[in-house]
C-alpha positions in Angstrom: 135.6 61.2 38.3 136.1 58.0 36.4 133.2 55.3 37.5 135.1 52.1 37.6 135.2 50.8 41.3 133.6 47.7 42.6 131.5 49.0 45.8 131.0 45.8 48.0 130.5 42.5 47.8 128.3 40.9 50.1 128.2 37.6 50.4 125.1 37.5 53.0 122.7 39.1 50.8 124.7 37.9 47.2 124.9 41.3 46.2 128.2 42.9 44.5 127.0 46.9 44.4 129.4 48.3 41.0 130.0 51.4 39.2 129.5 51.7 35.6 132.5 51.7 34.4 133.4 48.2 36.1 134.2 45.6 33.2 133.6 42.4 33.3 136.9 40.9 33.5 137.0 42.9 36.8 133.8 40.9 38.5 135.1 37.9 37.3 139.4 38.4 38.2 137.3 39.1 41.9 134.5 37.2 42.4 135.1 33.4 41.0 138.6 32.7 42.9 136.1 33.6 46.2 133.7 31.4 45.0 131.0 33.5 43.4 129.8 35.0 40.2 127.5 36.5 38.2 124.5 34.5 36.9 124.6 36.1 33.4 128.3 36.8 32.7 128.7 38.1 29.0 131.4 36.7 26.8 134.4 40.1 26.3 136.3 41.3 29.1 135.8 44.6 28.2 132.1 44.8 28.6 131.1 47.3 31.3 128.0 46.9 33.3 126.9 50.5 32.1 126.5 49.2 29.0 125.3 46.0 29.6 122.8 47.4 31.9 121.4 50.7 29.4 121.7 48.3 26.6 121.7 44.6 27.1 123.9 41.4 27.3 123.1 37.8 27.4 125.5 34.3 27.6 124.7 30.7 27.6 122.8 30.7 31.0 120.5 33.2 29.8 117.9 30.2 29.2 117.3 30.2 33.0 118.0 34.0 34.0 117.1 36.2 30.9 119.5 39.3 29.5 121.6 41.0 31.4 119.2 43.3 33.6 117.5 40.4 34.7 120.0 40.5 37.8 119.6 43.8 38.6 118.0 44.7 41.6 119.3 48.5 42.6 120.1 51.2 40.1 121.5 54.7 41.3 120.6 57.3 38.9 121.7 60.4 37.6 117.9 62.5 36.4 118.1 65.3 33.2 117.4 67.8 36.1 120.4 67.0 38.6 118.3 64.7 40.6 119.9 61.8 42.0 117.5 58.4 42.5 117.6 54.4 43.7 115.4 53.0 41.3 114.0 49.6 42.3 111.8 46.9 41.2 109.3 48.1 43.8 109.9 51.2 44.5 108.0 54.9 43.5 111.1 54.6 40.3 110.6 51.1 39.3 108.7 52.5 36.4 111.9 54.0 35.5 114.2 50.9 36.8 112.0 48.6 34.4 112.6 50.7 31.1 116.7 51.7 31.8 117.7 48.4 30.1 117.5 48.8 26.2 117.8 53.5 26.3 121.1 53.3 26.2 121.8 56.0 28.3 118.7 58.1 27.0 116.6 57.9 30.4 119.1 58.9 32.7 123.0 58.9 33.9 123.5 55.4 35.8 125.9 56.2 38.3 126.0 52.6 40.3 124.0 49.4 40.2 123.4 46.1 42.5 123.5 42.7 41.0 122.9 39.2 42.0 125.3 37.0 42.8 124.8 33.0 42.5 127.9 30.3 44.0 129.8 28.8 41.4 132.7 25.9 41.3 135.9 26.2 39.2 135.5 24.3 36.4 132.4 23.4 33.8 131.5 20.0 32.8 130.5 21.1 29.0 128.8 18.4 26.5 129.6 18.7 22.7 126.5 17.4 20.8 127.3 17.4 17.1 124.3 17.8 14.6 123.7 17.2 11.3 120.1 18.1 10.8 118.5 21.8 11.3 115.6 20.6 13.5 117.2 18.4 15.4 119.8 20.8 16.8 116.5 23.3 17.3 115.4 20.7 19.1 118.0 19.5 21.0 118.0 23.7 22.2 114.6 23.8 23.0 114.3 20.4 24.6 117.5 21.6 27.0 116.3 24.7 27.6 113.0 23.5 29.8 110.9 25.6 27.4 108.9 22.3 27.0 108.3 21.7 30.5 104.4 21.7 31.7 103.6 21.7 28.1 100.4 19.0 27.6 100.8 19.2 23.4 105.2 18.3 24.4 104.9 16.2 27.8 108.7 16.6 28.4 110.5 17.5 31.0 114.2 17.8 32.1 116.9 19.2 33.9 117.8 22.7 32.2 122.2 23.2 32.4 123.5 26.2 33.7 124.7 26.7 30.2 123.3 26.2 26.5 125.3 27.6 23.7 125.3 26.2 19.4 127.5 26.8 17.0 125.9 26.2 13.7 128.9 25.9 10.7 126.1 25.4 8.2 122.4 25.5 7.8 122.7 22.0 8.6 125.3 21.3 10.8 126.1 22.4 14.2 127.5 21.8 17.6 124.8 22.3 21.3 127.2 22.5 24.1 125.4 22.5 27.5 127.7 22.6 30.4 127.0 22.9 34.6 129.7 23.8 37.2 131.7 21.1 38.7 134.3 21.1 41.4 137.9 20.1 40.5 138.1 17.3 43.5 134.6 15.8 41.5 136.4 15.3 37.7 136.8 11.8 37.4 140.2 10.2 36.9 141.3 10.3 32.5 138.4 12.9 32.2 139.8 15.7 29.2 141.0 18.6 31.1 140.7 21.9 28.7 142.2 25.1 29.6 140.9 26.5 26.5 142.2 30.3 27.7 145.9 29.1 27.0 147.5 31.3 24.2 148.9 28.7 22.3 145.2 27.1 22.5 143.3 27.2 19.4 140.9 29.2 18.9 137.6 28.0 20.1 135.2 27.5 17.8 138.2 26.0 16.0 138.3 23.5 18.5 134.1 23.0 18.5 134.0 22.3 14.6 136.4 19.3 15.1 133.2 17.5 17.3 131.4 17.1 13.5 133.5 14.8 12.4 135.5 11.3 13.0 138.3 12.1 11.2 140.0 15.1 9.6 138.9 14.8 6.1 135.4 15.7 7.9 133.7 13.2 5.5 132.8 10.6 8.4 129.8 12.6 10.5 130.1 12.2 14.4 127.3 11.8 16.1 128.7 10.9 19.8 128.7 13.9 22.5 132.1 14.7 23.9 132.7 15.9 27.4 135.4 17.6 28.6 136.1 19.7 31.5 137.4 23.6 31.6 138.3 25.8 34.4 135.4 28.3 34.9 137.3 31.6 33.5 138.6 29.5 30.5 134.9 29.3 29.5 133.5 32.5 30.5 136.0 34.0 28.2 136.1 31.4 25.7 135.3 33.2 22.7 137.9 36.2 23.2 140.8 35.8 21.9 139.4 35.2 18.4 136.7 37.9 18.6 134.4 35.0 18.2 135.6 34.2 14.3 136.1 38.0 14.1 139.8 37.5 14.4 140.5 35.3 11.4 139.4 38.4 9.1 142.2 39.9 10.3 145.0 37.7 11.0 144.1 34.9 8.7 147.3 33.7 10.3 146.5 33.6 14.0 145.2 30.2 14.6 148.5 28.4 12.9 150.0 26.3 15.3 153.2 28.6 15.3 151.8 32.5 15.6 149.6 30.9 18.7 152.6 29.7 20.3 154.8 32.8 19.8 152.5 35.5 19.4 149.0 34.3 21.0 149.8 36.1 24.2 149.3 39.0 22.1 145.4 37.8 21.5 143.4 39.5 21.1 143.8 43.3 20.2 141.7 46.4 22.0 137.8 46.9 20.4 138.7 50.5 21.1 142.5 50.0 19.0 140.5 48.3 16.1 138.1 51.4 15.6 140.7 53.5 15.8 143.4 52.5 13.6 140.5 52.0 11.1 140.8 54.2 7.8 138.3 55.8 6.4 138.5 53.5 3.0 138.6 50.2 5.6 134.8 51.3 7.3 133.8 52.2 3.9 134.4 48.5 3.3 133.3 47.2 6.4 129.7 49.0 5.9 129.0 47.4 2.6 130.5 43.8 3.3 130.5 42.8 6.9 127.7 41.7 8.8 127.7 42.3 12.5 124.3 41.6 14.0 122.5 39.9 17.0 118.9 38.8 16.2 116.6 37.7 18.9 113.5 35.9 17.8 111.0 33.7 19.8 112.5 30.1 19.1 109.1 29.1 17.3 110.4 31.1 14.7 113.7 29.8 14.1 114.3 27.7 11.8 112.7 30.1 9.6 114.5 32.6 10.2 117.4 30.3 9.9 116.5 29.8 5.9 116.5 34.1 5.8 119.8 34.6 7.2 120.9 31.6 5.3 120.1 33.2 1.7 120.0 37.1 2.7 123.8 36.4 4.0 125.0 34.2 1.8 126.1 30.9 4.2 127.8 33.4 6.1 129.1 30.8 9.5 129.4 30.1 11.6 126.8 31.6 13.6 126.3 32.0 17.7 122.9 30.5 18.6 122.0 31.6 22.2 118.7 30.9 24.2 117.2 33.5 26.5 114.2 33.8 28.9 112.4 36.6 27.4 109.9 38.1 30.1 107.7 41.4 30.0 109.7 45.0 30.4 107.1 47.7 31.3 107.9 50.9 29.8 111.1 49.7 27.9 111.5 50.3 24.5 111.4 46.0 23.9 107.8 44.6 22.9 106.7 42.0 25.5 106.3 38.6 24.3 103.6 37.5 21.8 103.0 33.9 22.2 103.9 32.6 25.7 104.3 29.0 25.4 104.7 27.8 28.8 101.8 27.6 31.3 102.5 29.7 34.8 105.4 30.8 33.7 104.0 34.9 34.0 104.2 35.3 30.3 107.6 34.5 29.4 108.8 33.2 26.4 112.0 31.5 25.1 114.2 33.3 22.3 117.5 32.6 20.8 120.0 35.1 19.6 121.4 34.1 16.3 124.2 35.9 15.6 125.4 36.4 12.3 129.2 37.9 12.0 131.3 37.9 9.1 131.8 37.9 5.1 129.0 36.7 2.7 130.7 33.6 0.6 130.5 35.7 -2.2 133.0 38.4 -0.6 135.0 35.7 0.3 135.3 34.7 -3.1 136.3 38.1 -4.7 132.4 39.0 -5.9 131.3 41.9 -3.7 129.1 43.3 -6.4 126.7 40.1 -6.0 125.7 41.5 -2.1 123.7 44.1 -1.3 124.1 44.9 2.1 121.3 47.3 2.4 118.7 45.5 0.4 119.5 42.2 2.4 119.7 43.7 5.7 116.1 45.6 4.9 114.7 42.2 4.0 116.0 40.5 7.1 114.7 43.2 9.5 111.0 43.0 7.9 110.9 39.4 8.4 112.5 39.9 11.9 109.5 42.4 12.7 107.0 39.8 11.7 108.7 37.0 13.7 107.7 39.5 16.4 111.4 39.9 17.1 114.3 42.4 17.2 117.8 43.6 16.8 120.6 44.3 19.6 121.4 48.4 18.7 124.9 47.8 19.1 125.1 47.0 16.0 124.5 49.2 12.8 120.6 50.0 11.9 119.1 50.0 8.4 115.7 51.1 9.1 114.0 55.1 9.0 113.3 56.3 12.0 109.6 55.3 11.0 110.3 51.7 10.5 112.7 51.3 13.5 109.5 52.5 15.7 107.7 48.9 14.1 110.6 47.2 16.1 110.7 49.2 19.2 107.8 50.8 21.2 108.5 54.1 21.9 105.1 54.9 23.8 105.9 54.7 27.3 109.0 54.9 26.8 108.5 58.9 25.5 106.5 59.3 28.2 108.7 58.4 30.5 111.3 60.4 29.0 108.6 64.2 30.0 108.1 62.4 33.7 111.5 62.1 34.1 113.0 65.0 32.4 115.3 63.6 29.7 113.9 65.5 26.7 114.7 69.1 27.3 117.9 68.5 25.9 120.0 66.5 28.6 119.4 63.1 26.5 119.1 62.2 23.0 116.4 60.0 22.1 117.8 56.1 21.0 117.5 56.3 17.4 119.7 59.7 17.7 122.4 57.3 19.4 122.5 54.9 16.8 124.8 53.9 13.8 122.0 54.5 11.3 122.8 54.1 7.5 119.9 54.7 5.2 
């Protein structure tokens, strides 16, 4: 029986109970009109709760609330021997509860989950701040996130916004976006209201890029913040229409005003359809030239890792930059933070997700033979491990099993597979479920 129902919304306890195939789109449609939302709402409509819990999810509120699993309060799980258990952070199955994230369905089968709710308003006040120096936009992010609060060496305190996101358009140019909930009645008269979710609107990243310059010739840098008010659901799904910037590769004219006006309502095509319609030749070409990776590293190593990606991936831009508060995950594959930066923060450390999606410049310029995907990926991953980072596992894995285990901690994970009877043929190990390219 398909498990795609929202089972209960309890506004007294601020908990929503859902089955694993409920999508983010379903939830925002149901919750937002009632004045509620999830603390972390990953971007794409079609992402499922089960996928986000068993894998991971991140969004522009993750600097406050962490990755998606941090908003989970209870899991209903089917074990390898057929037993159904309820796991929470403090009951007899707490070890399993903490290990499910990043396990990719290799410890138990998720039957339902309870998630935290928070109140929301119907608009987001979004401030775009352009930067023309790498260290400037990195420092702006770290300050906004509250990373330096209570740090005597920095002596900074800030009011942390609900949302922080950055798009880098080159190594040294980026737009930092910070946002907070606001009621429509509180929007000042004469302010810019931008319904970015309408079919005819420019792709969001193209709109953001215009903030960098004072004129259309891109020769006079803008440094002044710009404020817009965006409907909440439009904000949550701001990158959906263009699949971040991947649609430009598939439909180069997709952002043209005529295409948007007459055919924009068709966008985006379903990702599952794109995969289904892919030929073997196209798949091999994508595998050899197209980068789609998310790298999560401590912010203390952000600047250097940007340099690495810039060189190894031959200037792929835009790059998505999203902070997240990374805390200990006992029993999971993900290693604990190495150098907590803040006092009294329970060993948490601020991380940055560096999302690299697209084609290297040499591929755009028809010099494909100059790019060696495997060599570049191995170099980047080796640097990532040295910097206490890890990659998201929706993407292709270029490591051998032995190398993979230098990035992810398998010791406690394997003990739990034995304890909960997941290793008797019922569930594969994580590495065996990945798309591995060697």
